[in-house]
N, CA, C and O of each residue as an XYZ file, in Angstrom:
656
protein
N      39.580     68.988      3.824
C      40.419     68.483      4.862
C      41.121     67.236      4.415
O      40.777     66.632      3.400
N      42.100     66.863      5.178
C      42.836     65.646      4.866
C      42.313     64.494      5.721
O      41.847     64.689      6.843
N      42.402     63.307      5.167
C      41.958     62.104      5.864
C      43.180     61.272      6.182
O      44.013     61.021      5.312
N      43.286     60.853      7.407
C      44.411     60.025      7.816
C      43.912     58.595      8.012
O      42.990     58.352      8.790
N      44.521     57.662      7.307
C      44.141     56.257      7.434
C      45.161     55.574      8.319
O      46.360     55.599      8.040
N      44.684     54.975      9.372
C      45.570     54.245     10.271
C      45.770     52.841      9.722
O      44.794     52.126      9.494
N      47.018     52.431      9.504
C      47.252     51.107      8.929
C      46.820     49.969      9.851
O      46.343     48.940      9.373
N      46.975     50.134     11.135
C      46.588     49.074     12.067
C      45.866     49.671     13.260
O      46.272     50.702     13.797
N      44.821     49.031     13.656
C      44.117     49.407     14.876
C      44.106     48.153     15.737
O      43.300     47.249     15.518
N      44.989     48.101     16.701
C      45.114     46.926     17.572
C      45.264     45.630     16.778
O      44.646     44.621     17.116
N      46.072     45.653     15.735
C      46.320     44.438     14.962
C      45.272     44.157     13.898
O      45.387     43.164     13.180
N      44.263     44.992     13.774
C      43.215     44.804     12.776
C      43.352     45.920     11.755
O      43.406     47.094     12.120
N      43.410     45.565     10.483
C      43.531     46.595      9.455
C      42.203     47.304      9.276
O      41.142     46.768      9.594
N      42.284     48.510      8.764
C      41.079     49.289      8.513
C      40.186     48.566      7.509
O      38.960     48.614      7.617
N      40.803     47.892      6.529
C      40.012     47.158      5.537
C      39.179     46.080      6.213
O      38.017     45.884      5.858
N      39.758     45.377      7.183
C      38.993     44.361      7.917
C      37.833     44.982      8.663
O      36.732     44.432      8.688
N      38.079     46.124      9.269
C      37.016     46.809     10.007
C      35.895     47.178      9.053
O      34.720     46.991      9.371
N      36.251     47.703      7.881
C      35.234     48.084      6.907
C      34.500     46.869      6.366
O      33.283     46.912      6.187
N      35.229     45.775      6.100
C      34.588     44.565      5.588
C      33.616     43.994      6.607
O      32.497     43.621      6.255
N      34.023     43.922      7.841
C      33.159     43.376      8.882
C      31.963     44.282      9.103
O      30.855     43.804      9.346
N      32.182     45.596      9.019
C      31.073     46.534      9.196
C      30.045     46.371      8.087
O      28.854     46.597      8.303
N      30.501     45.980      6.897
C      29.574     45.802      5.783
C      28.830     44.476      5.858
O      27.785     44.312      5.227
N      29.355     43.540      6.617
C      28.713     42.236      6.751
C      27.535     42.325      7.712
O      27.550     43.112      8.659
N      26.512     41.510      7.457
C      25.397     41.514      8.402
C      25.835     40.947      9.740
O      26.740     40.115      9.801
N      25.221     41.377     10.769
C      25.532     40.862     12.100
C      24.668     39.625     12.330
O      23.494     39.717     12.689
N      25.272     38.495     12.115
C      24.540     37.240     12.217
C      24.973     36.510     13.471
O      26.161     36.269     13.689
N      24.009     36.167     14.282
C      24.306     35.403     15.489
C      24.278     33.922     15.137
O      23.359     33.459     14.461
N      25.270     33.187     15.586
C      25.333     31.780     15.235
C      25.295     30.862     16.444
O      25.675     29.695     16.345
N      24.853     31.357     17.559
C      24.769     30.508     18.738
C      23.741     29.415     18.503
O      22.666     29.668     17.960
N      24.073     28.210     18.911
C      23.178     27.073     18.724
C      21.871     27.240     19.493
O      20.844     26.704     19.076
N      21.885     27.957     20.585
C      20.698     28.089     21.423
C      19.657     29.040     20.832
O      18.539     29.124     21.341
N      20.006     29.744     19.779
C      19.065     30.703     19.217
C      17.965     30.044     18.392
O      16.915     30.647     18.171
N      18.192     28.819     17.936
C      17.167     28.112     17.190
C      16.753     28.835     15.931
O      17.593     29.228     15.122
N      15.455     29.008     15.769
C      14.892     29.577     14.554
C      15.435     30.968     14.246
O      15.565     31.324     13.075
N      15.751     31.753     15.252
C      16.262     33.110     15.036
C      17.563     33.116     14.244
O      17.830     34.070     13.513
N      18.375     32.077     14.373
C      19.655     32.065     13.664
C      19.482     31.824     12.170
O      20.429     32.014     11.406
N      18.303     31.414     11.740
C      18.053     31.171     10.321
C      17.718     32.441      9.549
O      17.638     32.386      8.322
N      17.526     33.550     10.187
C      17.209     34.836      9.538
C      16.042     34.734      8.553
O      16.053     35.386      7.509
N      15.058     33.936      8.877
C      13.880     33.790      8.021
C      12.907     34.933      8.261
O      12.964     35.582      9.305
N      12.021     35.187      7.315
C      11.012     36.224      7.543
C      10.079     35.833      8.687
O       9.932     34.654      9.008
N       9.465     36.821      9.283
C       8.584     36.579     10.429
C       7.451     35.608     10.126
O       7.015     34.873     11.012
N       6.971     35.594      8.895
C       5.835     34.735      8.561
C       6.243     33.347      8.072
O       5.399     32.621      7.544
N       7.498     32.957      8.228
C       7.976     31.664      7.730
C       7.181     30.495      8.297
O       6.940     29.515      7.593
N       6.774     30.584      9.549
C       6.041     29.461     10.153
C       4.610     29.351      9.630
O       3.937     28.358      9.908
N       4.134     30.328      8.894
C       2.831     30.160      8.239
C       2.975     29.309      6.983
O       2.002     28.710      6.524
N       4.182     29.254      6.425
C       4.452     28.410      5.259
C       4.871     27.014      5.707
O       4.426     26.015      5.142
N       5.720     26.950      6.717
C       6.192     25.665      7.259
C       6.144     25.759      8.766
O       6.857     26.553      9.380
N       5.283     24.929      9.359
C       5.047     25.023     10.803
C       6.262     24.647     11.644
O       6.707     25.433     12.481
N       6.795     23.457     11.426
C       7.929     22.969     12.228
C       9.210     23.103     11.419
O       9.410     22.395     10.432
N      10.072     24.011     11.843
C      11.316     24.263     11.118
C      12.484     23.688     11.903
O      12.723     24.044     13.057
N      13.209     22.781     11.239
C      14.397     22.159     11.824
C      15.564     23.122     11.636
O      15.802     23.585     10.521
N      16.289     23.429     12.693
C      17.382     24.412     12.623
C      18.769     23.770     12.700
O      19.729     24.418     13.116
N      18.876     22.511     12.304
C      20.167     21.827     12.434
C      21.137     22.120     11.286
O      22.322     21.813     11.413
N      20.687     22.696     10.185
C      21.581     22.963      9.054
C      22.685     23.931      9.472
O      22.446     24.886     10.212
N      23.873     23.673      8.996
C      25.005     24.549      9.277
C      25.828     24.752      8.004
O      25.894     23.872      7.145
N      26.439     25.900      7.902
C      27.314     26.206      6.766
C      28.770     25.850      7.057
O      29.631     26.046      6.201
N      29.055     25.337      8.235
C      30.428     25.000      8.610
C      31.072     24.120      7.546
O      30.493     23.120      7.123
N      32.265     24.496      7.119
C      33.096     23.758      6.157
C      32.474     23.672      4.762
O      32.904     22.851      3.951
N      31.488     24.490      4.474
C      30.891     24.486      3.134
C      31.452     25.670      2.340
O      31.657     26.752      2.892
N      31.697     25.460      1.043
C      32.131     26.585      0.212
C      30.947     27.499     -0.090
O      29.799     27.177      0.217
N      31.249     28.644     -0.699
C      30.183     29.572     -1.067
C      29.153     28.847     -1.919
O      29.504     28.066     -2.804
N      27.884     29.109     -1.650
C      26.859     28.534     -2.504
C      25.487     28.529     -1.886
O      25.266     29.031     -0.784
N      24.572     27.945     -2.632
C      23.167     27.803     -2.251
C      22.933     26.341     -1.900
O      23.354     25.445     -2.632
N      22.262     26.102     -0.778
C      22.100     24.739     -0.279
C      20.657     24.461      0.121
O      20.102     25.123      0.998
N      20.057     23.465     -0.540
C      18.732     22.999     -0.136
C      18.862     22.356      1.236
O      19.894     21.764      1.550
N      17.832     22.468      2.044
C      17.834     21.913      3.401
C      16.890     20.713      3.453
O      15.694     20.879      3.693
N      17.420     19.495      3.229
C      16.568     18.301      3.222
C      15.840     18.058      4.546
O      14.772     17.446      4.556
N      16.400     18.525      5.657
C      15.727     18.339      6.951
C      14.422     19.132      7.018
O      13.568     18.860      7.861
N      14.274     20.102      6.138
C      13.042     20.894      6.047
C      12.346     20.644      4.709
O      11.679     21.522      4.161
N      12.520     19.425      4.200
C      11.890     19.001      2.942
C      12.181     19.968      1.791
O      11.369     20.120      0.879
N      13.333     20.610      1.844
C      13.816     21.545      0.816
C      12.927     22.777      0.648
O      13.064     23.505     -0.335
N      12.031     23.015      1.581
C      11.253     24.260      1.540
C      12.134     25.436      1.952
O      11.840     26.587      1.631
N      13.214     25.132      2.663
C      14.157     26.161      3.109
C      15.488     25.911      2.408
O      15.903     24.767      2.223
N      16.151     27.003      2.020
C      17.504     26.878      1.484
C      18.366     27.950      2.125
O      17.866     28.934      2.669
N      19.664     27.737      2.049
C      20.617     28.609      2.732
C      21.691     29.067      1.755
O      22.063     28.340      0.834
N      22.178     30.272      1.968
C      23.333     30.781      1.230
C      24.476     30.835      2.231
O      24.368     31.472      3.278
N      25.567     30.165      1.901
C      26.742     30.124      2.777
C      27.853     30.965      2.151
O      28.113     30.880      0.951
N      28.498     31.771      2.981
C      29.587     32.629      2.511
C      30.741     32.567      3.496
O      30.720     33.244      4.524
N      31.767     31.744      3.181
C      32.951     31.725      4.050
C      33.825     32.946      3.773
O      34.035     33.325      2.621
N      34.329     33.552      4.839
C      35.188     34.731      4.724
C      36.468     34.454      5.500
O      36.430     34.031      6.655
N      37.609     34.702      4.843
C      38.902     34.536      5.495
C      39.404     35.917      5.878
O      39.614     36.777      5.022
N      39.591     36.117      7.162
C      40.094     37.392      7.656
C      41.608     37.314      7.780
O      42.186     36.228      7.838
N      42.235     38.469      7.819
C      43.677     38.504      7.985
C      44.019     37.801      9.287
O      43.303     37.930     10.280
N      45.089     37.077      9.277
C      45.449     36.301     10.453
C      44.859     34.899     10.382
O      44.864     34.165     11.370
N      44.345     34.529      9.198
C      43.811     33.194      8.936
C      42.574     32.834      9.762
O      42.257     31.655      9.918
N      41.889     33.823     10.281
C      40.641     33.550     11.004
C      39.531     33.444      9.972
O      39.331     34.345      9.157
N      38.818     32.335     10.021
C      37.747     32.081      9.056
C      36.401     32.150      9.763
O      36.231     31.623     10.863
N      35.459     32.803      9.117
C      34.097     32.852      9.640
C      33.154     32.619      8.471
O      33.378     33.136      7.377
N      32.111     31.850      8.696
C      31.148     31.578      7.636
C      29.817     32.210      7.989
O      29.269     31.995      9.070
N      29.312     32.993      7.053
C      28.021     33.646      7.233
C      26.950     32.813      6.548
O      27.214     32.146      5.547
N      25.743     32.854      7.090
C      24.646     32.069      6.540
C      23.383     32.919      6.487
O      23.015     33.578      7.460
N      22.730     32.890      5.334
C      21.422     33.521      5.177
C      20.451     32.415      4.800
O      20.793     31.537      4.008
N      19.266     32.444      5.345
C      18.275     31.400      5.087
C      17.038     32.002      4.437
O      16.648     33.133      4.728
N      16.437     31.227      3.559
C      15.255     31.674      2.824
C      14.238     30.545      2.793
O      14.598     29.371      2.878
N      12.980     30.902      2.673
C      11.924     29.898      2.575
C      11.227     30.078      1.234
O      10.924     31.198      0.822
N      10.979     28.967      0.562
C      10.289     29.013     -0.724
C       8.804     29.278     -0.508
O       8.265     28.945      0.548
N       8.143     29.867     -1.487
C       6.703     30.107     -1.367
C       5.925     28.800     -1.188
O       6.432     27.715     -1.473
N       4.714     28.926     -0.723
C       3.828     27.781     -0.507
C       3.805     26.888     -1.751
O       3.791     27.382     -2.878
N       3.800     25.584     -1.537
C       3.712     24.568     -2.598
C       4.931     24.524     -3.521
O       4.840     24.012     -4.636
N       6.076     25.058     -3.067
C       7.307     24.948     -3.849
C       8.443     24.491     -2.937
O       8.372     24.626     -1.715
N       9.491     23.948     -3.556
C      10.699     23.554     -2.824
C      11.911     24.093     -3.583
O      11.817     24.457     -4.755
N      13.049     24.137     -2.890
C      14.274     24.602     -3.529
C      14.846     23.465     -4.361
O      15.150     22.392     -3.840
N      14.989     23.708     -5.649
C      15.538     22.735     -6.583
C      17.043     22.968     -6.655
O      17.489     23.941     -7.264
N      17.824     22.092     -6.044
C      19.279     22.257     -5.964
C      19.932     22.215     -7.339
O      20.999     22.796     -7.536
N      19.312     21.545     -8.276
C      19.876     21.464     -9.620
C      19.731     22.789    -10.370
O      20.582     23.130    -11.191
N      18.662     23.536    -10.095
C      18.366     24.772    -10.816
C      18.577     26.036     -9.989
O      18.501     27.141    -10.525
N      18.844     25.890     -8.687
C      19.038     27.027     -7.771
C      17.826     27.958     -7.738
O      17.973     29.180     -7.712
N      16.656     27.381     -7.739
C      15.432     28.175     -7.673
C      14.324     27.355     -7.024
O      14.395     26.127     -6.977
N      13.313     28.033     -6.532
C      12.155     27.345     -5.962
C      11.245     26.913     -7.103
O      10.872     27.725     -7.950
N      10.892     25.639     -7.123
C      10.015     25.114     -8.167
C       8.942     24.242     -7.534
O       9.033     23.866     -6.366
N       7.930     23.930     -8.324
C       6.907     23.002     -7.840
C       7.550     21.638     -7.632
O       8.524     21.302     -8.305
N       7.026     20.867     -6.724
C       7.573     19.558     -6.376
C       7.764     18.688     -7.613
O       8.803     18.047     -7.774
N       6.762     18.667     -8.483
C       6.833     17.802     -9.670
C       7.866     18.283    -10.693
O       8.248     17.517    -11.578
N       8.320     19.520    -10.591
C       9.322     20.055    -11.516
C      10.734     20.037    -10.933
O      11.670     20.536    -11.558
N      10.890     19.470     -9.754
C      12.168     19.504     -9.050
C      12.789     18.112     -8.973
O      12.121     17.097     -9.172
N      14.081     18.098     -8.679
C      14.725     16.826     -8.360
C      14.168     16.365     -7.013
O      13.676     17.194     -6.248
N      14.231     15.066     -6.700
C      13.780     14.630     -5.372
C      14.606     15.320     -4.282
O      15.834     15.352     -4.352
N      13.938     15.857     -3.303
C      14.604     16.618     -2.238
C      15.744     15.833     -1.601
O      16.821     16.386     -1.373
N      15.525     14.563     -1.313
C      16.545     13.778     -0.622
C      17.799     13.549     -1.471
O      18.812     13.076     -0.957
N      17.740     13.879     -2.766
C      18.919     13.768     -3.637
C      19.671     15.101     -3.756
O      20.673     15.186     -4.465
N      19.195     16.123     -3.073
C      19.778     17.467     -3.198
C      21.268     17.502     -2.905
O      22.016     18.182     -3.607
N      21.710     16.787     -1.888
C      23.131     16.814     -1.510
C      24.029     16.361     -2.660
O      25.182     16.782     -2.750
N      23.506     15.504     -3.539
C      24.298     15.057     -4.686
C      24.551     16.204     -5.667
O      25.448     16.116     -6.505
N      23.769     17.271     -5.567
C      23.906     18.410     -6.470
C      24.597     19.605     -5.809
O      24.750     20.648     -6.444
N      25.016     19.474     -4.551
C      25.707     20.575     -3.871
C      26.963     20.992     -4.626
O      27.353     22.158     -4.577
N      27.598     20.057     -5.321
C      28.840     20.368     -6.041
C      28.616     21.362     -7.183
O      29.579     21.944     -7.682
N      27.369     21.566     -7.604
C      27.097     22.576     -8.633
C      27.486     23.971     -8.155
O      27.716     24.869     -8.965
N      27.559     24.151     -6.837
C      28.000     25.436     -6.287
C      29.434     25.761     -6.701
O      29.825     26.929     -6.718
N      30.215     24.741     -7.031
C      31.599     24.962     -7.453
C      31.677     25.773     -8.748
O      32.724     26.335     -9.068
N      30.576     25.832     -9.489
C      30.565     26.569    -10.754
C      30.466     28.077    -10.562
O      30.735     28.828    -11.499
N      30.086     28.543     -9.364
C      30.016     29.981     -9.126
C      31.415     30.567     -9.221
O      32.339     30.102     -8.554
N      31.564     31.580    -10.047
C      32.851     32.240    -10.207
C      33.766     31.578    -11.213
O      34.817     32.129    -11.541
N      33.396     30.413    -11.712
C      34.227     29.727    -12.698
C      34.038     30.388    -14.056
O      32.935     30.805    -14.411
N      35.121     30.477    -14.803
C      35.017     31.041    -16.147
C      34.702     29.920    -17.124
O      35.200     28.801    -17.002
N      33.876     30.246    -18.080
C      33.466     29.265    -19.081
C      34.085     29.664    -20.405
O      33.894     30.778    -20.893
N      34.829     28.732    -20.975
C      35.418     29.000    -22.279
C      34.390     28.653    -23.336
O      33.898     27.527    -23.406
N      34.077     29.640    -24.153
C      33.117     29.393    -25.220
C      33.874     29.165    -26.512
O      34.674     30.000    -26.935
N      33.614     28.027    -27.133
C      34.218     27.744    -28.421
C      33.110     27.797    -29.464
O      32.008     27.297    -29.236
N      33.402     28.399    -30.594
C      32.351     28.487    -31.616
C      31.971     27.098    -32.110
O      32.822     26.222    -32.263
N      30.696     26.918    -32.353
C      30.203     25.646    -32.856
C      30.137     25.730    -34.370
O      29.474     26.604    -34.929
N      30.827     24.820    -35.022
C      30.825     24.788    -36.480
C      29.893     23.661    -36.899
O      30.077     22.503    -36.525
N      28.903     24.025    -37.674
C      27.950     23.028    -38.151
C      28.278     22.742    -39.599
O      28.204     23.620    -40.458
N      28.644     21.494    -39.854
C      28.959     21.109    -41.220
C      27.795     20.311    -41.773
O      27.248     19.436    -41.101
N      27.423     20.623    -43.005
C      26.350     19.891    -43.654
C      26.991     18.807    -44.504
O      27.811     19.106    -45.371
N      26.629     17.554    -44.268
C      27.195     16.483    -45.100
C      26.837     16.709    -46.570
O      25.779     17.257    -46.880
N      27.717     16.288    -47.462
C      27.540     16.520    -48.890
C      26.232     15.941    -49.397
O      25.515     16.596    -50.153
N      25.907     14.693    -48.981
C      24.683     14.081    -49.502
C      23.437     14.846    -49.063
O      22.449     14.884    -49.797
N      23.469     15.455    -47.879
C      22.318     16.222    -47.413
C      22.120     17.449    -48.292
O      20.989     17.771    -48.657
N      23.209     18.142    -48.639
C      23.067     19.323    -49.485
C      22.667     18.917    -50.902
O      21.939     19.657    -51.564
N      23.132     17.743    -51.390
C      22.726     17.269    -52.714
C      21.238     16.923    -52.713
O      20.524     17.217    -53.672
N      20.769     16.284    -51.608
C      19.345     15.961    -51.496
C      18.523     17.239    -51.502
O      17.477     17.300    -52.148
N      18.986     18.258    -50.789
C      18.275     19.533    -50.728
C      18.186     20.148    -52.122
O      17.130     20.632    -52.530
N      19.317     20.125    -52.858
C      19.330     20.705    -54.203
C      18.386     19.963    -55.134
O      17.694     20.589    -55.938
N      18.346     18.621    -55.038
C      17.447     17.862    -55.913
C      15.996     18.119    -55.534
O      15.136     18.173    -56.413
N      15.700     18.278    -54.237
C      14.340     18.605    -53.815
C      13.951     19.991    -54.316
O      12.815     20.214    -54.736
N      14.900     20.914    -54.268
C      14.634     22.273    -54.730
C      14.369     22.285    -56.230
O      13.489     23.005    -56.702
N      15.142     21.477    -56.993
C      14.938     21.384    -58.443
C      13.571     20.796    -58.745
O      12.875     21.262    -59.647
N      13.178     19.756    -57.980
C      11.873     19.125    -58.170
C      10.759     20.123    -57.893
O       9.789     20.200    -58.646
N      10.896     20.886    -56.818
C       9.880     21.873    -56.467
C       9.796     22.959    -57.527
O       8.704     23.438    -57.833
N      10.930     23.354    -58.091
C      10.949     24.397    -59.112
C      10.305     23.890    -60.396
O       9.547     24.620    -61.034
N      10.598     22.644    -60.784
C      10.055     22.109    -62.035
C       8.550     21.867    -61.932
O       7.846     21.981    -62.935
N       8.041     21.535    -60.738
C       6.599     21.326    -60.595
C       5.842     22.638    -60.622
O       4.664     22.663    -60.981
N       6.498     23.735    -60.248
C       5.828     25.033    -60.267
C       5.705     25.574    -61.691
O       4.846     26.414    -61.965
N       6.569     25.092    -62.607
C       6.580     25.616    -63.976
C       5.461     25.127    -64.783
O       5.343     25.485    -65.955
């Protein structure tokens, strides 16, 4: 059979409908509290009192330690621009395993002693700017100074003569 694609459905393109359908349905009402963080059901067994004030508003795509929760919780923010210049930001929240915190410098949960201080995490938020950036790799040329190679040759000659 043939498939007919409608270019516009009440001002919304089919691509927008498909993109939104693929996105998780995240509720962002302030009154939802802990539910808006999309944490696993057992999160409160790891951290009893969870502060829900973190927001992804005006943040670029990236991973963000949550200092209000002693960095035991981190969030992934994904801003999406829809046709018609409507912007919506999606947020997913995660909790690090017991006895670990989110290390903003390394983008992973680490032991406290292996992490940057939690309260300094915001200083490392700019590392998120590296996502999607291309890195130009230039070959590294290692030159051996002449005297170093001469020293090596004389050491090699000495070692050879002592073996004889």
